[in-house]
Wavefront OBJ file of the C-alpha trace (Angstrom):
o trace
v -72.928 -32.819 -25.422
v -73.063 -32.662 -21.693
v -70.028 -33.011 -19.508
v -70.050 -34.904 -16.270
v -68.017 -33.726 -13.355
v -65.796 -36.180 -11.547
v -64.707 -33.803 -8.799
v -64.696 -35.614 -5.501
v -65.162 -39.005 -7.083
v -62.859 -41.895 -6.243
v -61.307 -41.866 -9.714
v -60.801 -38.112 -9.952
v -57.067 -38.414 -10.586
v -55.906 -37.130 -7.221
v -53.191 -39.353 -5.874
v -52.412 -40.011 -2.263
v -49.140 -38.111 -2.590
v -50.964 -34.946 -3.760
v -53.378 -34.955 -0.846
v -52.640 -32.136 1.621
v -51.938 -32.953 5.243
v -50.668 -36.497 4.628
v -47.529 -37.811 6.301
v -45.253 -36.572 9.017
v -44.910 -32.749 9.023
v -41.180 -32.973 9.726
v -40.533 -35.326 6.825
v -42.653 -33.117 4.555
v -40.577 -30.100 5.590
v -37.331 -31.941 4.802
v -38.743 -33.148 1.487
v -39.791 -29.612 0.579
v -36.335 -28.309 1.497
v -34.670 -31.050 -0.578
v -36.873 -30.158 -3.537
v -35.962 -26.492 -3.096
v -32.222 -27.296 -3.101
v -32.609 -29.536 -6.188
v -34.392 -26.727 -8.027
v -31.666 -24.243 -7.067
v -28.958 -26.569 -8.378
v -30.900 -27.119 -11.615
v -31.134 -23.357 -12.150
v -27.449 -22.841 -11.346
v -26.524 -25.358 -14.055
v -28.265 -23.078 -16.580
v -26.184 -20.022 -15.653
v -23.753 -18.814 -18.309
v -20.750 -17.188 -16.711
v -19.127 -14.240 -18.524
v -15.631 -14.481 -19.911
v -12.827 -12.371 -18.465
v -13.105 -9.889 -21.352
v -16.883 -9.529 -20.904
v -16.475 -9.068 -17.167
v -13.881 -6.301 -17.616
v -16.088 -4.625 -20.239
v -19.239 -4.748 -18.095
v -17.370 -3.511 -15.024
v -15.870 -0.604 -16.977
v -19.257 0.395 -18.356
v -20.795 0.370 -14.869
v -17.950 2.425 -13.364
v -18.131 5.015 -16.163
v -21.928 5.249 -15.963
v -21.934 5.649 -12.186
v -19.182 8.287 -12.419
v -21.167 10.273 -14.998
v -24.321 10.136 -12.882
v -22.337 11.178 -9.789
v -20.901 14.201 -11.639
v -24.380 15.146 -12.872
v -25.838 14.977 -9.352
v -22.854 16.887 -7.926
v -23.331 19.606 -10.563
v -27.035 19.911 -9.754
v -26.206 20.082 -6.056
v -23.692 22.884 -6.652
v -26.166 24.801 -8.815
v -28.989 24.506 -6.288
v -26.654 25.472 -3.426
v -25.537 28.637 -5.227
v -29.085 29.572 -6.197
v -30.252 29.231 -2.605
v -27.233 31.251 -1.429
v -28.157 34.027 -3.875
v -31.818 33.988 -2.855
v -31.190 34.142 0.879
v -28.059 36.322 0.738
v -25.323 34.267 2.259
l 1 2 3 4 5 6 7 8 9 10 11 12 13 14 15 16 17 18 19 20 21 22 23 24 25 26 27 28 29 30 31 32 33 34 35 36 37 38 39 40 41 42 43 44 45 46 47 48 49 50 51 52 53 54 55 56 57 58 59 60 61 62 63 64 65 66 67 68 69 70 71 72 73 74 75 76 77 78 79 80 81 82 83 84 85 86 87 88 89 90
């Protein structure tokens, strides 16, 4: 049960297209960019857009959450400001 390695052999499965450094660098750059754009379009086709109701709901939740966090931070700021004023006698 010994395995033989075919790495570097003529029939190793590596095609001419997979070989690095082959072809015109400019054409390879354009081909890579075209592949990139094709992949972006494929991913965009998978996107599920929210309905109007979902969008309004999500937006409302975000606005309420951010408002609550802002009030919490403002309250902490007021508390710390008053404590420092008491400590240093303003």
